[in-house]
LUMVOTI-469782 format. One record per residue: x, y, z of N, C-alpha, C, O, CB in turn; residue in one letter. Coordinates in pm, 1 decimal. Glycine has a CB too. Example, Ala and Ser with C-alpha at 12.3 -4.5 7.8 and 13.67 -1.06 7.14 Angstrom:
<fises>
FISE, 1319.0, -569.0, 780.0, 1230.0, -450.0, 780.0, 1320.0, -330.0, 780.0, 1423.6, -331.9, 846.5, 1130.8, -447.3, 904.6, A
FISE, 1285.0, -225.0, 708.0, 1367.0, -106.0, 714.0, 1290.0, 3.0, 787.0, 1340.9, 113.8, 803.9, 1408.4, -59.8, 572.5, S
</fises>
This chain:
<fises>
FISE, 789.7, 869.5, -1438.8, 730.1, 744.0, -1393.1, 841.3, 669.4, -1315.2, 815.1, 614.6, -1208.1, 673.2, 656.3, -1516.5, X
FISE, 965.5, 667.5, -1369.1, 1067.5, 584.4, -1307.5, 1103.1, 645.4, -1168.9, 1142.9, 572.6, -1077.9, 1195.3, 573.8, -1400.9, X
FISE, 1089.5, 768.9, -1155.0, 1122.5, 830.5, -1018.7, 1027.8, 795.4, -910.8, 1065.7, 783.4, -794.3, 1125.8, 980.5, -1026.8, X
FISE, 903.7, 778.6, -948.1, 799.7, 745.5, -845.8, 774.3, 595.8, -834.3, 695.3, 552.4, -750.5, 667.4, 815.8, -879.9, X
FISE, 837.6, 520.7, -913.9, 816.7, 369.4, -914.5, 861.5, 313.3, -790.5, 803.3, 213.9, -747.1, 890.2, 298.9, -1028.0, X
FISE, 961.2, 366.3, -725.2, 1018.0, 306.0, -599.4, 916.6, 323.4, -490.6, 915.3, 242.1, -398.2, 1156.0, 372.6, -556.9, X
FISE, 831.7, 422.6, -494.1, 727.2, 444.9, -386.2, 600.9, 359.2, -411.5, 520.8, 339.2, -320.2, 685.5, 598.7, -379.9, X
FISE, 583.7, 309.4, -533.5, 464.9, 229.6, -565.2, 480.7, 83.1, -528.8, 381.9, 9.6, -528.9, 432.8, 241.2, -711.7, X
FISE, 594.3, 41.0, -499.7, 617.6, -99.9, -457.5, 636.0, -112.0, -306.8, 730.7, -54.3, -253.4, 741.7, -157.4, -528.5, X
FISE, 552.4, -182.1, -238.0, 567.7, -196.5, -99.6, 690.3, -276.1, -55.5, 732.7, -369.1, -124.1, 449.6, -256.6, -47.9, X
FISE, 746.7, -239.1, 59.2, 856.8, -309.4, 113.9, 802.1, -439.7, 172.3, 684.5, -446.9, 207.8, 931.1, -224.0, 219.3, X
FISE, 888.1, -544.6, 182.7, 849.0, -672.1, 233.3, 800.0, -660.4, 379.1, 704.7, -726.6, 420.0, 965.0, -769.7, 222.2, X
FISE, 869.4, -573.2, 456.3, 831.0, -556.5, 595.6, 691.3, -499.1, 610.7, 613.1, -539.2, 697.0, 929.7, -468.1, 665.7, X
FISE, 662.9, -401.7, 521.5, 523.5, -338.0, 523.2, 419.0, -443.1, 487.8, 312.2, -446.3, 548.9, 513.0, -215.2, 419.2, X
FISE, 447.7, -529.5, 389.6, 350.6, -626.3, 345.7, 326.2, -734.7, 458.1, 213.0, -773.2, 487.3, 399.8, -692.6, 212.2, X
FISE, 434.9, -778.3, 515.6, 422.7, -872.3, 631.5, 346.8, -812.4, 750.1, 265.3, -879.4, 813.5, 562.3, -915.2, 679.0, X
FISE, 374.3, -688.5, 778.0, 304.5, -619.7, 887.3, 151.8, -609.4, 855.7, 69.6, -631.3, 944.7, 366.8, -476.1, 909.5, X
FISE, 116.3, -577.7, 736.2, -31.1, -563.6, 701.9, -89.9, -702.6, 705.2, -203.1, -715.8, 751.8, -55.5, -495.1, 556.4, X
FISE, -29.1, -799.0, 663.7, -86.5, -938.1, 668.2, -112.7, -973.6, 809.0, -222.8, -1017.1, 842.7, 8.3, -1044.4, 604.0, X
FISE, -10.7, -955.7, 896.9, -28.2, -994.9, 1037.1, -133.8, -910.0, 1105.6, -206.3, -961.1, 1191.0, 103.9, -983.6, 1112.5, X
FISE, -144.5, -791.5, 1073.6, -248.0, -699.4, 1124.8, -385.4, -752.0, 1092.0, -475.3, -755.0, 1176.1, -230.6, -557.9, 1066.1, X
FISE, -400.7, -796.4, 958.9, -524.7, -847.5, 910.2, -569.3, -974.8, 989.2, -684.1, -983.1, 1033.0, -511.4, -877.5, 761.0, X
FISE, -484.8, -1065.2, 1005.1, -520.6, -1183.8, 1075.2, -530.1, -1175.8, 1224.9, -579.5, -1267.3, 1290.7, -429.0, -1282.8, 1042.4, X
FISE, -481.6, -1063.1, 1279.3, -497.6, -1039.5, 1423.6, -637.0, -985.0, 1459.9, -678.7, -983.0, 1575.7, -390.6, -941.7, 1471.9, X
FISE, -706.2, -940.9, 1353.2, -842.9, -877.7, 1382.2, -937.8, -991.8, 1423.4, -923.2, -1106.1, 1379.8, -903.7, -796.9, 1250.7, X
FISE, -1035.3, -956.8, 1508.6, -1133.6, -1064.4, 1548.2, -1219.0, -1095.8, 1424.9, -1241.8, -1009.4, 1340.1, -1227.9, -1018.2, 1673.1, X
FISE, -1264.7, -1218.0, 1416.6, -1345.4, -1264.8, 1302.4, -1482.3, -1193.4, 1307.8, -1534.8, -1165.4, 1415.6, -1363.1, -1423.7, 1305.5, X
FISE, -1537.0, -1165.6, 1191.9, -1667.8, -1102.5, 1184.2, -1777.9, -1203.1, 1213.5, -1771.7, -1318.1, 1170.0, -1688.8, -1039.6, 1046.8, X
FISE, -1876.6, -1159.7, 1286.3, -1985.9, -1239.8, 1331.6, -2075.4, -1251.5, 1206.8, -2089.1, -1155.3, 1131.3, -2061.0, -1175.9, 1459.1, X
FISE, -2134.8, -1366.4, 1185.8, -2223.9, -1391.9, 1070.4, -2352.3, -1311.8, 1086.2, -2377.9, -1247.9, 1188.2, -2256.6, -1544.4, 1057.0, X
FISE, -2429.8, -1318.5, 982.0, -2559.9, -1243.5, 986.4, -2652.1, -1285.4, 1099.8, -2663.8, -1403.6, 1132.1, -2634.8, -1261.8, 855.4, X
FISE, -2720.1, -1181.9, 1162.1, -2813.0, -1209.6, 1269.6, -2946.9, -1174.4, 1220.5, -2971.6, -1064.2, 1171.6, -2779.3, -1133.9, 1397.8, X
FISE, -3040.9, -1277.1, 1234.9, -3181.0, -1253.5, 1185.7, -3261.3, -1207.7, 1301.0, -3266.5, -1276.7, 1402.8, -3246.2, -1381.9, 1121.7, X
FISE, -3325.5, -1092.8, 1290.7, -3405.6, -1041.1, 1397.9, -3525.2, -1135.7, 1432.3, -3586.9, -1194.8, 1343.7, -3455.8, -901.9, 1360.0, X
FISE, -3553.9, -1146.9, 1561.0, -3662.0, -1247.2, 1593.7, -3793.7, -1215.0, 1538.0, -3878.0, -1304.7, 1535.0, -3678.6, -1261.3, 1739.7, X
FISE, -3823.1, -1094.0, 1492.0, -3957.0, -1061.2, 1438.8, -3973.9, -1125.8, 1297.5, -4085.9, -1141.0, 1248.6, -3977.0, -902.7, 1431.5, X
FISE, -3860.3, -1162.9, 1233.9, -3872.8, -1227.2, 1098.7, -3880.4, -1371.8, 1111.6, -3835.5, -1428.8, 1211.0, -3757.1, -1192.5, 1007.3, X
FISE, -3939.8, -1438.1, 1007.7, -3935.7, -1586.2, 1004.5, -3801.7, -1632.9, 964.2, -3758.0, -1603.8, 852.9, -4039.7, -1643.6, 910.1, X
FISE, -3734.6, -1703.0, 1047.5, -3592.1, -1747.0, 1032.9, -3570.6, -1825.1, 902.7, -3480.0, -1796.5, 824.4, -3549.6, -1836.1, 1154.5, X
FISE, -3658.4, -1925.8, 882.7, -3655.8, -2006.2, 758.8, -3670.1, -1927.5, 629.5, -3596.3, -1948.3, 533.1, -3764.2, -2106.7, 763.9, X
FISE, -3766.9, -1836.5, 630.0, -3790.9, -1760.2, 514.6, -3675.2, -1667.0, 477.8, -3637.4, -1657.0, 361.0, -3913.3, -1684.4, 533.5, X
FISE, -3620.1, -1599.5, 577.4, -3507.6, -1511.4, 557.7, -3375.7, -1593.1, 502.7, -3306.2, -1547.8, 411.7, -3477.3, -1438.3, 697.5, X
FISE, -3350.8, -1710.8, 563.8, -3247.6, -1793.6, 519.5, -3263.7, -1834.1, 372.1, -3170.2, -1827.0, 292.2, -3241.0, -1911.6, 606.2, X
FISE, -3383.7, -1875.9, 340.9, -3408.5, -1916.1, 205.1, -3385.9, -1798.5, 102.8, -3322.4, -1812.9, -1.7, -3551.8, -1969.9, 194.9, X
FISE, -3443.4, -1682.7, 142.7, -3433.4, -1560.2, 59.0, -3289.2, -1523.6, 34.4, -3253.6, -1485.6, -77.2, -3506.0, -1441.6, 125.7, X
FISE, -3202.5, -1534.2, 138.6, -3064.6, -1487.1, 123.2, -2971.4, -1607.8, 86.3, -2851.7, -1588.0, 65.6, -3015.8, -1416.2, 257.1, X
FISE, -3021.9, -1722.1, 78.9, -2944.5, -1832.0, 38.0, -2840.3, -1879.0, 149.1, -2733.7, -1933.4, 120.1, -2874.6, -1794.1, -90.8, X
FISE, -2881.4, -1852.8, 276.9, -2801.6, -1894.9, 388.6, -2828.6, -2039.4, 425.9, -2938.5, -2089.5, 402.2, -2826.7, -1805.7, 505.8, X
FISE, -2724.9, -2111.6, 487.1, -2751.3, -2248.2, 528.2, -2855.1, -2252.1, 640.0, -2867.9, -2158.8, 719.3, -2622.1, -2315.9, 573.1, X
FISE, -2930.1, -2365.3, 643.8, -3032.5, -2377.2, 741.3, -2981.7, -2386.7, 884.2, -3061.4, -2397.4, 977.5, -3113.5, -2493.0, 710.2, X
</fises>
């Protein structure tokens, strides 16, 4: 276990790189309700804001 322990801990450079990569991604678009459905009913069913 002690010999593989050095590989299980990320280097600070790798961690910073992954965090920057995460925040560089475009934000996800919220849910889109198809026009065929009743907007108010779907929002109530899913607990989405009006």
